[in-house]
C-alpha positions in Angstrom: 124.7 62.1 53.8 125.9 61.1 50.5 123.7 60.1 48.0 123.0 56.3 46.7 125.2 56.8 43.7 128.4 58.2 45.7 127.8 55.3 48.0 127.9 52.8 45.0 130.6 54.0 43.8 132.9 54.3 46.9 132.5 57.6 47.9 131.7 58.3 51.8 129.2 60.4 53.2 131.6 61.7 56.0 135.2 60.8 57.3 137.4 62.6 59.8 140.6 64.5 59.2 142.2 66.1 62.3 139.1 65.6 64.2 137.3 67.5 62.0 134.4 65.9 60.4 134.4 66.2 56.6 131.0 65.9 55.1 130.5 64.7 51.2 127.3 66.3 49.6 126.0 65.6 46.1 124.9 68.8 44.3 123.0 67.9 41.0 123.4 71.2 39.4 126.1 73.5 39.4 125.9 76.7 37.2 129.6 76.8 36.9 130.2 74.9 34.2 133.3 72.9 33.9 133.9 71.9 37.8 132.7 68.4 38.9 133.5 69.6 42.4 135.4 71.6 45.6 136.3 71.8 48.9 134.5 74.2 51.1 137.0 74.6 54.8 134.9 76.9 56.3 131.7 74.2 56.2 133.8 71.3 56.2 132.3 70.0 52.9 133.4 68.1 49.9 130.6 68.9 47.1 130.6 67.0 44.2 128.3 68.6 40.8 126.7 65.2 39.5 124.5 66.3 36.6 125.6 64.9 33.3 128.9 63.5 35.0 129.9 60.0 34.8 131.3 58.0 37.7 134.6 57.8 36.8 134.8 61.5 36.7 133.1 61.8 40.3 135.4 59.2 41.8 138.5 61.6 40.3 136.7 64.5 41.4 136.3 63.3 45.0 140.0 62.3 45.6 141.0 65.9 44.1 139.0 67.8 46.5 140.3 65.2 49.3 143.4 66.4 48.7 142.4 70.1 49.1 141.1 69.1 52.6 144.3 67.2 53.4 146.5 70.3 52.5 143.8 72.8 54.3 143.6 70.8 57.5 147.1 69.6 57.6 148.5 73.2 56.8 150.6 71.5 54.2 151.9 74.6 52.4 153.6 75.4 55.7 155.5 72.3 55.4 159.0 72.4 53.3 160.7 69.3 54.8 159.4 66.2 52.8 159.5 63.5 55.7 156.8 65.8 57.4 154.9 66.2 54.6 154.9 62.5 54.2 154.5 61.7 57.6 151.1 64.0 57.8 149.5 63.1 54.9 150.1 59.5 55.6 148.6 60.3 58.8 145.3 61.7 57.2 145.2 59.3 54.5 145.1 56.7 57.7 142.1 58.6 59.3 140.0 59.2 56.2 140.2 55.4 55.7 139.5 54.3 59.4 136.2 56.9 59.4 134.6 56.9 56.1 131.2 56.0 56.7 
């Protein structure tokens, strides 16, 4: 479940991408300084590291990791056609917007 802080800045607790439920988790502390988040495709998680990070940076980190998620689940690196990439990214974004909670 997403924290109340993440929810307050518009970051969902979960959403679907190509029928995979992706969970968003707040991790207050991360020993790896210099990262605000990551995406784990094996666990279907976006993790945001929040200790000492302002809301604007958290939002940017979330969308950065969301694109990694889209690329992974949509197998974007294997698609060379611009129209196919746009079609897949558009569909992924639409499903994200419709299912975020």
